[in-house]
OpenMM code with the backbone's topology and positions (N, CA, C; nanometers):
from openmm import Vec3, app, unit

residues = "MET PRO VAL TYR ILE ASP LEU ARG GLU ASN GLU VAL LEU GLY PRO PRO TYR ILE ARG GLY LEU GLN GLU GLY GLU GLN LYS GLY GLU LEU LYS ILE LEU ARG ARG GLN ILE GLN LYS ARG PHE GLY THR LEU PRO ASP TRP ALA GLU GLU SER LEU THR ASN LYS SER GLN PRO GLU LEU GLU GLU LEU SER GLU ARG VAL LEU ASP ALA ALA THR ILE GLU GLU LEU LEU LYS".split()
positions = [
    Vec3(0.9167, -3.3090, 1.1581),
    Vec3(0.9869, -3.1925, 1.2074),
    Vec3(0.9190, -3.0670, 1.1506),
    Vec3(0.8768, -2.9739, 1.2367),
    Vec3(0.8090, -2.8532, 1.1898),
    Vec3(0.9052, -2.7599, 1.1160),
    Vec3(0.8487, -2.6874, 1.0206),
    Vec3(0.9244, -2.5874, 0.9456),
    Vec3(0.8655, -2.4507, 0.9793),
    Vec3(0.9492, -2.3596, 1.0203),
    Vec3(0.9052, -2.2252, 1.0553),
    Vec3(0.9500, -2.1280, 0.9479),
    Vec3(0.8570, -2.0458, 0.9033),
    Vec3(0.8863, -1.9476, 0.7991),
    Vec3(0.8531, -1.8092, 0.8536),
    Vec3(0.9477, -1.7191, 0.8421),
    Vec3(0.9243, -1.5801, 0.8814),
    Vec3(0.8734, -1.5059, 0.7584),
    Vec3(0.7464, -1.4686, 0.7595),
    Vec3(0.6863, -1.4039, 0.6430),
    Vec3(0.7550, -1.2729, 0.6069),
    Vec3(0.8115, -1.2061, 0.7050),
    Vec3(0.8787, -1.0791, 0.6775),
    Vec3(0.9994, -1.0974, 0.5858),
    Vec3(1.0569, -1.2157, 0.5841),
    Vec3(1.1750, -1.2415, 0.5021),
    Vec3(1.1399, -1.2942, 0.3637),
    Vec3(1.0136, -1.3253, 0.3396),
    Vec3(0.9708, -1.3780, 0.2104),
    Vec3(0.9586, -1.2624, 0.1112),
    Vec3(1.0163, -1.2798, -0.0087),
    Vec3(1.0173, -1.1725, -0.1085),
    Vec3(0.8773, -1.1377, -0.1584),
    Vec3(0.7891, -1.2347, -0.1663),
    Vec3(0.6547, -1.2124, -0.2190),
    Vec3(0.5577, -1.1731, -0.1078),
    Vec3(0.5569, -1.2476, 0.0000),
    Vec3(0.4609, -1.2241, 0.1073),
    Vec3(0.5054, -1.1194, 0.2080),
    Vec3(0.6338, -1.0961, 0.2173),
    Vec3(0.6876, -1.0052, 0.3180),
    Vec3(0.6374, -0.8626, 0.3096),
    Vec3(0.6508, -0.7966, 0.1930),
    Vec3(0.6075, -0.6560, 0.1849),
    Vec3(0.4601, -0.6328, 0.2198),
    Vec3(0.3653, -0.7130, 0.1660),
    Vec3(0.2256, -0.6892, 0.2061),
    Vec3(0.2013, -0.7187, 0.3548),
    Vec3(0.2713, -0.8163, 0.4077),
    Vec3(0.2581, -0.8514, 0.5494),
    Vec3(0.3049, -0.7353, 0.6367),
    Vec3(0.4186, -0.6797, 0.6037),
    Vec3(0.4744, -0.5682, 0.6803),
    Vec3(0.3852, -0.4455, 0.6681),
    Vec3(0.3364, -0.4162, 0.5454),
    Vec3(0.2453, -0.3034, 0.5271),
    Vec3(0.1198, -0.3210, 0.6116),
    Vec3(0.0681, -0.4422, 0.6156),
    Vec3(-0.0508, -0.4707, 0.6958),
    Vec3(-0.0270, -0.4469, 0.8438),
    Vec3(0.0900, -0.4879, 0.8908),
    Vec3(0.1241, -0.4627, 1.0316),
    Vec3(0.1304, -0.3134, 1.0608),
    Vec3(0.1939, -0.2386, 0.9707),
    Vec3(0.2074, -0.0945, 0.9901),
    Vec3(0.0716, -0.0248, 0.9864),
    Vec3(-0.0132, -0.0658, 0.8919),
    Vec3(-0.1469, -0.0061, 0.8832),
    Vec3(-0.2284, -0.0370, 1.0082),
    Vec3(-0.2156, -0.1585, 1.0584),
    Vec3(-0.2867, -0.1959, 1.1803),
    Vec3(-0.2415, -0.1152, 1.3004),
    Vec3(-0.1116, -0.0934, 1.3115),
    Vec3(-0.0592, -0.0127, 1.4217),
    Vec3(-0.1084, 0.1311, 1.4106),
    Vec3(-0.1089, 0.1851, 1.2871),
    Vec3(-0.1539, 0.3221, 1.2671),
    Vec3(-0.3026, 0.3358, 1.3015),
    Vec3(-0.3839, 0.2394, 1.2600),
    Vec3(-0.5272, 0.2439, 1.2919),
    Vec3(-0.5502, 0.2361, 1.4423),
    Vec3(-0.4746, 0.1527, 1.5103),
    Vec3(-0.4872, 0.1413, 1.6554),
    Vec3(-0.4477, 0.2695, 1.7258),
    Vec3(-0.3384, 0.3290, 1.6810),
    Vec3(-0.2916, 0.4562, 1.7386),
    Vec3(-0.3964, 0.5647, 1.7171),
    Vec3(-0.4542, 0.5685, 1.5973),
    Vec3(-0.5567, 0.6684, 1.5648),
    Vec3(-0.6814, 0.6489, 1.6512),
    Vec3(-0.7210, 0.5252, 1.6711),
    Vec3(-0.8396, 0.4955, 1.7517),
    Vec3(-0.8212, 0.5433, 1.8960),
    Vec3(-0.7070, 0.5146, 1.9535),
    Vec3(-0.6795, 0.5559, 2.0916),
    Vec3(-0.6715, 0.7078, 2.1019),
    Vec3(-0.6051, 0.7710, 2.0060),
    Vec3(-0.5913, 0.9165, 2.0085),
    Vec3(-0.7277, 0.9839, 1.9963),
    Vec3(-0.8143, 0.9328, 1.9091),
    Vec3(-0.9507, 0.9875, 1.8978),
    Vec3(-1.0220, 0.9826, 2.0332),
    Vec3(-1.0108, 0.8683, 2.1003),
    Vec3(-1.0771, 0.8532, 2.2303),
    Vec3(-1.0204, 0.9521, 2.3326),
    Vec3(-0.8889, 0.9705, 2.3330),
    Vec3(-0.8267, 1.0651, 2.4257),
    Vec3(-0.8758, 1.2073, 2.3985),
    Vec3(-0.8794, 1.2444, 2.2702),
    Vec3(-0.9223, 1.3793, 2.2331),
    Vec3(-1.0689, 1.4002, 2.2698),
    Vec3(-1.1532, 1.3016, 2.2414),
    Vec3(-1.2953, 1.3146, 2.2734),
    Vec3(-1.3167, 1.3248, 2.4242),
    Vec3(-1.2415, 1.2509, 2.4997),
    Vec3(-1.2532, 1.2557, 2.6460),
    Vec3(-1.2124, 1.3935, 2.6994),
    Vec3(-1.1090, 1.4496, 2.6406),
    Vec3(-1.0556, 1.5766, 2.6901),
    Vec3(-1.1306, 1.6990, 2.6354),
    Vec3(-1.1668, 1.6964, 2.5052),
    Vec3(-1.2224, 1.8156, 2.4409),
    Vec3(-1.3661, 1.7998, 2.3912),
    Vec3(-1.4212, 1.6813, 2.3988),
    Vec3(-1.5558, 1.6589, 2.3471),
    Vec3(-1.5522, 1.6096, 2.2026),
    Vec3(-1.6653, 1.6205, 2.1357),
    Vec3(-1.6796, 1.5707, 1.9992),
    Vec3(-1.5778, 1.6339, 1.9054),
    Vec3(-1.5185, 1.5505, 1.8200),
    Vec3(-1.4202, 1.5986, 1.7237),
    Vec3(-1.4892, 1.6705, 1.6081),
    Vec3(-1.4471, 1.7927, 1.5774),
    Vec3(-1.4997, 1.8599, 1.4585),
    Vec3(-1.4489, 1.7882, 1.3326),
    Vec3(-1.5170, 1.8092, 1.2219),
    Vec3(-1.4787, 1.7435, 1.0966),
    Vec3(-1.3364, 1.7773, 1.0556),
    Vec3(-1.2964, 1.9036, 1.0730),
    Vec3(-1.1610, 1.9428, 1.0330),
    Vec3(-1.0555, 1.8684, 1.1150),
    Vec3(-1.0862, 1.8423, 1.2415),
    Vec3(-0.9909, 1.7711, 1.3279),
    Vec3(-0.9818, 1.6245, 1.2867),
    Vec3(-1.0955, 1.5654, 1.2556),
    Vec3(-1.0970, 1.4258, 1.2091),
    Vec3(-1.0156, 1.4112, 1.0816),
    Vec3(-1.0332, 1.5044, 0.9900),
    Vec3(-0.9580, 1.5002, 0.8636),
    Vec3(-0.8085, 1.5172, 0.8890),
    Vec3(-0.7746, 1.6062, 0.9784),
    Vec3(-0.6340, 1.6292, 1.0128),
    Vec3(-0.5710, 1.5032, 1.0710),
    Vec3(-0.6434, 1.4350, 1.1596),
    Vec3(-0.5906, 1.3137, 1.2216),
    Vec3(-0.5702, 1.2012, 1.1209),
    Vec3(-0.6647, 1.1838, 1.0300),
    Vec3(-0.6545, 1.0718, 0.9358),
    Vec3(-0.5402, 1.0902, 0.8369),
    Vec3(-0.4896, 1.2124, 0.8233),
    Vec3(-0.3785, 1.2370, 0.7310),
    Vec3(-0.2415, 1.2286, 0.7984),
    Vec3(-0.2387, 1.1955, 0.9264),
    Vec3(-0.1116, 1.1908, 0.9992),
    Vec3(-0.0492, 1.0510, 0.9938),
    Vec3(0.0825, 1.0483, 0.9988),
    Vec3(0.1572, 0.9224, 1.0010),
    Vec3(0.1576, 0.8652, 1.1425),
    Vec3(0.2018, 0.7426, 1.1550),
    Vec3(0.2069, 0.6794, 1.2867),
    Vec3(0.2966, 0.7567, 1.3845),
    Vec3(0.4170, 0.7974, 1.3441),
    Vec3(0.4993, 0.8746, 1.4389),
    Vec3(0.4322, 1.0062, 1.4817),
    Vec3(0.3612, 1.0717, 1.3889),
    Vec3(0.2910, 1.1955, 1.4239),
    Vec3(0.1784, 1.1671, 1.5227),
    Vec3(0.1067, 1.0565, 1.5032),
    Vec3(-0.0004, 1.0194, 1.5955),
    Vec3(0.0545, 0.9878, 1.7339),
    Vec3(0.1696, 0.9223, 1.7387),
    Vec3(0.2327, 0.8919, 1.8672),
    Vec3(0.2691, 1.0210, 1.9410),
    Vec3(0.3224, 1.1176, 1.8678),
    Vec3(0.3585, 1.2458, 1.9291),
    Vec3(0.2334, 1.3167, 1.9827),
    Vec3(0.1256, 1.3144, 1.9042),
    Vec3(0.0014, 1.3784, 1.9464),
    Vec3(-0.0569, 1.3125, 2.0709),
    Vec3(-0.0387, 1.1811, 2.0822),
    Vec3(-0.0933, 1.1106, 2.1985),
    Vec3(-0.0260, 1.1547, 2.3283),
    Vec3(0.0937, 1.2097, 2.3187),
    Vec3(0.1598, 1.2664, 2.4359),
    Vec3(0.1196, 1.4135, 2.4548),
    Vec3(0.1115, 1.4861, 2.3437),
    Vec3(0.0775, 1.6283, 2.3512),
    Vec3(-0.0657, 1.6522, 2.3972),
    Vec3(-0.1555, 1.5551, 2.3755),
    Vec3(-0.2955, 1.5726, 2.4148),
    Vec3(-0.3071, 1.5936, 2.5655),
    Vec3(-0.2117, 1.5469, 2.6401),
    Vec3(-0.2151, 1.5617, 2.7859),
    Vec3(-0.1911, 1.7055, 2.8301),
    Vec3(-0.1194, 1.7828, 2.7501),
    Vec3(-0.0824, 1.9192, 2.7886),
    Vec3(-0.1561, 2.0276, 2.7111),
    Vec3(-0.2175, 1.9940, 2.5995),
    Vec3(-0.2828, 2.0942, 2.5152),
    Vec3(-0.4061, 2.1519, 2.5855),
    Vec3(-0.4245, 2.2826, 2.5709),
    Vec3(-0.5393, 2.3494, 2.6316),
    Vec3(-0.6630, 2.3416, 2.5424),
    Vec3(-0.6396, 2.3364, 2.4116),
    Vec3(-0.7510, 2.3300, 2.3160),
    Vec3(-0.7166, 2.2309, 2.2062),
    Vec3(-0.8187, 2.1874, 2.1335),
    Vec3(-0.7955, 2.0962, 2.0215),
    Vec3(-0.7197, 2.1675, 1.9097),
    Vec3(-0.7430, 2.2987, 1.8953),
    Vec3(-0.6707, 2.3772, 1.7945),
    Vec3(-0.5215, 2.3793, 1.8269),
    Vec3(-0.4893, 2.3975, 1.9533),
    Vec3(-0.3485, 2.3987, 1.9957),
    Vec3(-0.2849, 2.2620, 1.9708),
    Vec3(-0.3580, 2.1566, 1.9955),
    Vec3(-0.3061, 2.0217, 1.9770),
    Vec3(-0.2733, 1.9935, 1.8316),
    Vec3(-0.3617, 2.0338, 1.7414),
    Vec3(-0.3481, 1.9956, 1.6006),
    Vec3(-0.2842, 2.1002, 1.5125),
    Vec3(-0.2325, 2.2077, 1.5719),
    Vec3(-0.1683, 2.3100, 1.4890),
    Vec3(-0.0373, 2.2642, 1.4346),
] * unit.nanometer
topology = app.Topology()
chain = topology.addChain("A")
for resn in residues:
    res = topology.addResidue(resn, chain)
    for name in ("N", "CA", "C"):
        topology.addAtom(name, app.Element.getBySymbol(name[0]), res)
């Protein structure tokens, strides 16, 4: 009979597992947002790259919607 273990509920393995999932989601969101910005505005300046890497996942999600309406990269990241 198979035994199923939910790693998220494990006291030792759960926290690193959950952190890894969150970091992976944030990296994926950042990757897509970079591509959207580059497609719309061209090459990302260094200041914009630094600004993006310091944002949380919810902030990146918001930016991924705002990139559709922003006229400039400065307006997007202000």
